[in-house]
N, C-alpha and C positions, 0 to 999 in steps of 0.2 A: 446605103448600108443596111442590111436586114437586121432587125433587133439591135439597134445601136446601144441600148442600155447594157447589153452583154459586154461589148467591147469597152465601153466606158468603165464598167465595174472591173473588168480584167486589168486594164491599165492602172486604175486607182489602186487595186490590190498589189499590182506589180510595184508601184511606188512605195507602198507601205513596206513590202518585203525588202526592197533595196535599202530603205532607211534603217530597217531592223538589222540587216546584215552589216551595214556600215558602222553603226554605233554599238552593236552587241558583239561583233566579232573583230574585223580588222578593216583598215582603210584601203585595202586593195579594191574593195567594192566601190569606194568613192571614185577611184580612177575609172573603173568600169562604168559607173554611173555617168561620169562626165563624157566619156567617149560615146556612150549610148545616146545621150541627149543630143550631143553635137551631131551625131550621125543622122538622127531623126530630123533635126532642124535643117541640116543641109539638104536632106531629101525633100523636105517640105518646100524649101526655097526653089529647088530645081524643078520639082514636079508640080508645084503650086497646089499641093493636096492639103487643103485646110481642114478636112475631116481628121486627118492625122494630127494636125496642130491641136485640135480640141482634145484628142486622146493624150497628147503630151502634157497638156495643161492638167488633166486629171492625174496623170503619172506624178507630176510635180506636186500637185495638191496632196496626194497620198504621202509623199516625202515630208512635206511641211507639217501637215496635221499630225503625223506620227511623232515627229520630233517635238512639237510644242505640247502635245498631249502626254508624252511619256518621259521627256528629258528636261524640258524647261522647268526650273524651280524658282519661285520668287526669293528675294534676298532674305526674307524672314522665315524661310522654310526650316523645319526642325533638322533637316539633313545638313544644313549649313551651320548649325549650332555646335560649337566645340565643347568638349568636356561633359558629355551627357552622362558619363559614369558617376558624376558627383551630384546629379539631380536628386533631390530628396522626394519631391512629389510634384504633381502637375494637375492642372484643370483641363477637362475635355468635355465635348458635347457628343452624345451618341447620334450618329448620322444614318443608321440603318435599323431595320427591325431586328432586334436581337433574336437569336435562336438557341435552343437548348441542345446539348450533346451530353447525354447521361446526367451527371451532377454538375455540369458546367454550363455557364452562359457565355456566348461568344458574340462579339459585335465589333463594328468599326466605329471609330470616333475621330473627331477633329480636335487636335490639341490646341489650346488657347494660351495658357500661361504655364510657366515652369518655375519651380522654387529651388533655390540653392541657399541653404541656411536661412538668413533673414531677407535675402534678396528675391525680388519677384520680377521675372522677365515676361512682359505682356505682349499680346498680339503676335504670338507664335503661330505659324501656319504648318499644316501637314496632317495626313491621316495616319492612324495607328490601329493595329489589330489587338484587341484586348480579350483575354480568356480569364474568366472569373470562376473560381471554385466556389460552389454554393454551400456554405456552412450554416448560415441562418436564413437561407431562402429569401434573400433580399431580391425584390423584383426590379428589373431595369427595362426602360421603355425608350422609344425614339424621342429625342429632344432632351433627355435628362442631362443636366450639367453635373459632372462628377469631379470630386477631388480624390485622387488616387495616390496612396503612398506605396510606390513600387518603382522598380528600375526599368528604364527603356533599354531594350536589347535588340540587336540586329538578328534576324533569323539566320540559323545555321545553313550552310551549304550542304547538299547531300554528301554523305561520306562513303556511300556504297553504290555499286552499279545497280541500275534499275530503280533506285530510290527516288521518290517524288521530290522535285526541286521546289520546296515551299517558298524559298527566298525569291526565286524567279517568278513564281506565281503571284506573290504579293507585290513584287515590283511592277507588274502590269497594271496594278491598281494604284500605283504611286504610294505604296505602303512600304516603308523601309525599316520600321521598328515594331516590335511586338511587346506585349506586357502580359505576364502571368502572375496572377494575384488571387486573393480570396476576398469575399464580401465584407470581412471584418476591417479591411483596410480602405474601404470606399465610403465616402460621405456624399450624399446628394446635396447640391447647393441651389438647386432650382430647376427650371425648365425653359428651353428655348425651342419653339416650334418654327423652324424655317420653312417647312413644307407641310401644310395641313393635310395634303393628300396621303403622304407617307404615314403621318401620325394616324390618320383615319384608317388606312389600310392595315396598320399594325394592330389596332384595336379589333378590327374585323377578323384578322388572322387569329388573334388570341381567342376570340369567341368561337371561331370555327374549330380550333384545336380542343377547346373545352367540350364542345358538343361531341366531337369524335370520342374523347376519352370518357364521356358520360355514358355512352351507349355501347361501348366495345371494351373487351378486356385489353390489357396493356399491349400484348404482342400484336394482336390484330389491329389495334388502334394505331400503332406505329407504322404498320404496313400501309394503312389507309392514309396516314399523313404523307407518306411518300407518294402515293398515287394521286392525291388531291392537291397537295401543296408543295411537292418536290422536296420534302425534308428527308433526304436520304440518311442524314446523320442519326435520325431517330431509329432507324431499322437495325436490329441486332446483326452482328457480324455473320453468324452462321446462315441467316436468311439471305443476307446480301451476297454471300459467297455462292449460295445455291442458284440465285438468279444470274449471277455472272457466268457460272459454269454452263448454264442452259441457254445463254445468249438472250435472256429476257430481262436483263437489268434496265433496259430502256424504259420499261413501264413504270419503274419506281421514280422516274423524273417527269415533271410536268412537260408536256409536249403538245404537238399539233392535235393529238387525240383529245386532250382536255379542252382545247379551244373549239374543236369541232363539236364536242358534246355540249359545251356551254351554248354555242350558237344554236344547236338543235333544241336544247332545253328552253331557251328564251324565245326562240321562234315559235315553238309549239304552244307555249303559254300565251304569246301575243296573238297567235292565230285563233286560239279558243275564244279570246275576248274580242275577236273580230277587229284587230288593229290593222291599219293600212300597211301594206307590205314594205313600201319604201321608207316609211317612218320606222317600221320594225327593224329594218336593216341598220338604221342609225342607232337605235337603242341597243341592238346586238353589239355593235362596235364599242359602245360605251361600256357594256358589261365585260366584254373581252379585255379591255384595257384596265378595268378595275381589278379583274382577276390577275392580270399580268403584274399589277402593282402589288397585290397581296402576296404573290409568290416571289417577289423580290427581283422582278425583271430578269429572270434567267434567260440566257441567250436563245434557247430553243423556244421558249414561250414568246419572247419578243419577235423572233422570226415568224412563228405561226400567227401571232397577232397582227403583224404588219401585212402578211400575205392575206389573211382573212379580211382585213380592213380594205385592202385594194380590191378584192373580189366583191365585197359588199358595196363599196363605193361605186364600182363599175355597174352593179345592178341598179343603184339609185339613179345614175346618169344614163342608163340604158346603153352601156357599152360592154361588149364581150371582153373577157380578160384572157390574155396570153399567159399561161402559167409559168413558162420559162422566163418571160420578161418580168413577171411579178416576183419570181424568186430572186432574180438578180437585182431588181429594184429594191427589194427589202434588205438584201445584203449591203447594197451601197448606202442605203439610209442609215442602217445600224452602224456601219463602219465610219460614216461621216461624223457621227456623234462620239464613237469610241473605237479608235483604230486598233487598240490592243486586243479587241475581241477576235480579230483574225487569228490570233495564236491561242485562243481558248479552245480546248478540246471539245467542249460541248457545242460551241459554235460550228466547228469543223464537221463534227459527226452529224449534227442536225441538218446542215445544208447539203452535205454529201448524200445523206439518206434521202432527203426530199428531192434532190436533183436526180438521183437514180430512179425514183418512182415516176417523176414527171417526165424525164427524158425517155424512159423506156415504155411509157404508157401505150403509145401507138404500136410499138414493135411487138409487145407481148399480146396485144389484142388479136394479132394475126395467128397466134398459136391456138390451134383448135384442140381443146380438151373438154370432154363431156362431163364437166363438174358443175355443181350448183354455183351460181354466180358469186355468192358471198365467199364460198370456200376458195374459188379460183382467185378472187380479189386478194384475199389474205395471203395465199400462197405466192402469187407473183409480186405483191407489194413487198413481202419479206425478202424474196430473192433479189429484186432490183435494188432495194435499200442496202442489203448486205454486200452486194457487188461493189458498191462505191465506198463503203466504210471499212471493209476488211483490212486493206493495207494500213490504214491509219490506226485501227484498233490493235493490230499486231505490233506496230512500231511504238505505240504508246503503252499499251497494257501487256504486250507479249503473251497474249492469251487468245485462243480461238475456240469457240464452241462448235463442236461437230454436230450436235443435235439441235442447233438453233432453229432450223426450219420446222422440225416436228414440235418442239416446245412452243414456239410462237403460235402454231396452229391451234393449240389448246389455250394458251395463256392470254393472248391478245383479246379474244372474245370475252373471256372471264373478266379481265381487267377493265374492259370497256363497260361491262354491265355493272361491276362494282363501283366504278367511277360515277356512272349515271345515278346509281342508287345513293351514292354518297352526296351528290348535289341535291338529290330529292330529300335526303334525311335533313340536310341543313335547312331547306325550305320548309319542310314539315315541322321542324322544331319551332320556327317563328310563327307558323300558323296555329299549330296545336302541338305542344311539345311532347305529349304522351304518344302521339302518332309516330314520332321519330323512333320509338322503341321497335316498331314493326320493321322499319327499314334497317335499323341497327342489327336486329336478329338475322335478317336476310343477308346483310353484308358479312356478318360473322361467319355464317355457313359457307358463303362463296369464297371468302378469304381462306378458310380452313381447307376447302377443296383445292384452291389454287396452290397453297403452300404444300399440300400433300403431293400434288402432281409435280411441282418443282423439286421437292425433296426426293421423290422416286427417280426422276430423270437425272438429277445431279449425281446419283449413286451408280449410274451406268458407267462401267469402266471407260476411261478416256472420253467422258462427256465433253471435256474441254482439254486442249493441249497447249503446252507452252511452246512458243516459237521465238527464235532469235530475231534481231532486227533485220528486216528485209533490205537488200541493197537498193540504192537509188535508181539504178538502171532498170531493175525489175519493175519498180513501181511506175516509172515513166512508160515502159512498154505496156504494162497492165492497163493503165488508164487510157492510153491511146487506142488499145485494142477494143475496149468496151465503148469508147466514144464513137469509133468508126463502125462498130458491129451492126447497128440498125440500118446502115446505108449499104444496100446491095451493090450500088454502082461504084463504091470505093473499095476496090480489090483488083488484083491481077493474078493471072494464072501462068504457071510455067509447066509445060507438059501435062496439062489438065490438073495440076496440083494448086489449090487455092492458097494464096499467101496468108489469108486470115486463118485458115485451118492449121497451117504450119505454125503460125504465131501462137494460136490457142494451145496446141500440143506442146510447144516449147514452154509456155507459162506453167502448164500442169506438171510437166516433167521436172522443170527447174525447182518448182515449189516442193514437190515430193522429195527430191534429192536434198534440197536445203534443209528440210525437216529431219530426214532420216539419217543423213551422214554426219558423223561427229569427227572432230579432229583427233589425232592420236598423241596428244600431249598430256603429260602428267601435270595436273594443275592443283595448286594449293592456295586457298583463300582464307584469310582471317578477316571476319566481318566486324564492323564497328557498330555494335548493338548496345543500347543503353540497358543497364541492369542485368545483363546476362552475357554469356560467353558463347561464341559460335565459330566453328571452323568447317569448311567444306573442301572435300578433295575429290578429284576425278582422275582415275587411272588411265593408262594408255588404251586399255581395252574397254573404256567407258563404264567402269564401275564407279558408282557415286556413293560417297560417305558424308553424312551430315552429323556433326557432333555439337550438342548443346549442353550447357551446364549452368546450374544454380538459378532458380527463379523465385526463391523465398516463398514458394507456394502462392504467388500472385500472378495475375494475368499481365503479361508484358506486351505492350503495344509494338515494341521493336521487332517482335517475331512476325507480326502481321505487316508492319510498315517497312521492314528492312529485309528480313530473311526471305520471305515469300516473294517479294518483287525481284530480289536478286536471283533466286532460282528460276523465276519466269524469264528474266532477262537473258539468262544463260541457256534457255530452252530446255530446262530440266523437267522431265515428266515422271521418271522413276528414280527412287532413292533405294539403293541396295542395302545400305546399313544406316539406320537412324539410331545413334548412340546417345543415351541420356544419362547425365550425372545430376541427380537432385533436381530434375525438372518434374515437378509434382502437380502443377496446376493443369487441370484437364483441358482447359481452353487453349493452352500453349501447345499441347501435344496434338489435339484434334485439328488445330489450325494447319498443321503440317499434313496430317494423315487425310484430311478432307480435301486438300488441294493437290496432293501428289500420291502416286502409287508407291507405298512403302513396302518393300519386300520383307525386311527383317528389322525388328525393334529390339535393341539391347539396352537394358536399364538396370540401375542399381536398387530398384524398389519395385514392389508389385503395382500393377496398373489394373484396377478392377474393370474399367470400362473398355479395355482392349484385350481381345482374346489371345492373340498369338504374340508373345514376347519372350525374350530370353534374359535371365539374370546375368549380370556381369560377373564373370568368373575368370579363370585363366584360359582365354580363347586365343587360339593360334590357327590362322587360316591363310591360305594362298588366295589372293584376289585375282591374280593372273600370273603368267609365267615369270614376270619380273617384280611383282609386288606382293609383299607379305603384310599381314596386320596382326598385332599382338594386343590383346585387351585384358586388363585386370582392374580391380576396384580402384587403383590409384592413378593409372595412366593408360594412354593408348600410344603404341609405337607402330609407325608405318615405314617399312623399308622398301625403297625403290632404287634398284641398282646399288650405287654407293652412297645414296642419300638416306638420312634418317630423320623422320618428322615425329616429334613428340607432342602429345596433348597431355599436359601435366596438371593434376588438381592442385597440388602444393609443390612449389619449386624446391628441389632438394640439391644437395651437393654431389649427387651420384654422377652427374654429367660434367664434372669439372674437367676431365681429361679427354673429352670427346668433342667431335665437331658435329653438332646437331642443330636442327631448326626446331625451336621449342616454343610452344604457346603455353603460358602459365596462367592459371586462374587466380591462384593466390601466391604471394611471394614475400619473402623477407628481403629488405633492401640490401643488406650485406651479402646475402647469398646470391641475389640477382647480379650484383656487381662482379662477384667471383665467376659465376657461371658464364657471363657474357664476355669474358676475356677470350674464350675459344669457341663460343656458340653464338648463334643468332637467336635472340629472344623477342617474342611478341607478347604484349600485354594490352589490357583495355582499361584505361583510367576512368572511363565513363561508368564502369560498374562500381556501385557504391560499396561493394564488399571489400574493395581493395584498400590496402594501407595507403593513406594519403602522404605522398612524398614527391615533391617536384624535382628532386635531385637526379632522378633517372633520366631526365632529358639530356643530361651531360654524359651519360654512360654510353660508351661505344657498343654498337651491335644491339641496342634496345630500340624496338620500334613500337610506339604507342598508337594503336589504331583508334583509341578513343579521341586523340587529338588530331592525328594526321589522316584518319580515314582508312578504309579497307586496304589491306595488303594482299598482293598477288605474287606468287612465284610459279614459274612454268619450267618444267624439265622435259627435254626432248627424249 
């Protein structure tokens, strides 16, 4: 069997996926699993193929490890504890290097004791995610024992299409409860260092961050944090959006590039002092893993570190390394320790991109282009990596950068140079701290140039496009096509027409049709957004209307985390009407205008930073042959055939004798009750502006998107 580790890894991953399907979805897969294993065992007995027997063992190992790592809980686990709502406070130990997100500190902790009144329950087990608002700038470190007066809460499930499933994400880490508090309710009780290496890495990380912020202004320092340490949370939203639109966001995460530069940096230093090469390889491996520890063992950095370690170890023992074998070996090693990483998007993108580059390396070398070697390498590396990650990127983020190849051509070399200078600045600081100023100034200029290029490119119309979820059959054909593409002997012709060419043309044609063709249904969505109101409509002729109301002149994360992902999920690129009632915070408006092509903005107040907008007046317009829109300072009415949809600022008794679909921003309970006798009403109780009254749950025809999640109505 050629490259056996590939087959072993595939069967092991297959076992993990089967277990995931069985316990996450339904037990139909359990029957399928039993039949599959039985069939394989029968085949082994009849054919006496014991190589297949080994593969089945790895398949079962994937099943068992995934179950015990993700579903098995000890009896004293916090999830088995009843009545958590009455817990007054608890003790916990910080188990990871805390990281900052604006004015908040976020970390994981192991819970140890919980308190209910005068009772103390000891030896509790389980991880929790804690978010602390910094009021008095209390510092938290790995190993701190804390007493926290706060409630343990289960993360909420996503309430809108396209919204990130934070609860599912935490469950992969066996975290079932979150805590939101501030540092006035936290007392330090001591310190418990279970792992000195993590503690040491945390101190180094803090020092490195201090150096970055000492020699660079805040904005540039945050970008450098992302490049060197993978701290993407530190990067401002507008910068992050620009990198995403240009397809260069990967440089803001630690990756194989960082590992390669560290290896080069350490090797060069050891060569200057004339160190033996084989001993140097061992020292490089040590520094690679120290860096991986400092960055928090991100999936991409672990993958790169494992691969680099295999290559360097092969050099030490005088063995050539097969890159494909090395890639699959590193995946198997990582998944043996943590099976849930298979479903981590960073792990998937990292391995798919690397596989694309390694798999096509010999194929692209055959292509003769008279370019300078380094330029050709960047071009083909970007293409081959993009080929294998595009379907996953689309189905997860529903966004595809059209200018990715061009942007990466400029940004990758710049980011590599900035990263190398960043490492040099750290070293220079410890040798002679004044010399670090020179490197800091150079990095500042280069980051300015990089941000300027990214900003210019992100403003190109349709630099990135929103794309709906690709169907499974298309993804299967897509990957099979590119896996077989390098092999000329795997093809057949019919009347001199190549099957591969036909398949390639089909993929292109289907993809274009999938993007460009829209359904002809009238769609009405009420989104569940905290602290604001949002409605989205699409007419039969594909006219799109987005209505937002009331932000108290504060930046609302729900717009970024809910509305934008929803629009991307629906494949929306153009918004014909953006209608704003009291949306005054600049960041809330630019979050929409920066990500989508907005043709017309209608607002009830002046917007200094946007040139073309229309004041809300008495607007009466035909959207298409069957749809009219009426807009005035109090409400919006959309007529489609015999249907009437109302977006109402304050619910009035005007609609008592009609049959409308009404979304009300503000309402009086008694009026709501009357209006809903003949109309269907939507409200959002998650908006703190609303009158608090739980009695509406019992009212007929009232739908609360704040509690139940997004509402959708379709008319043919």
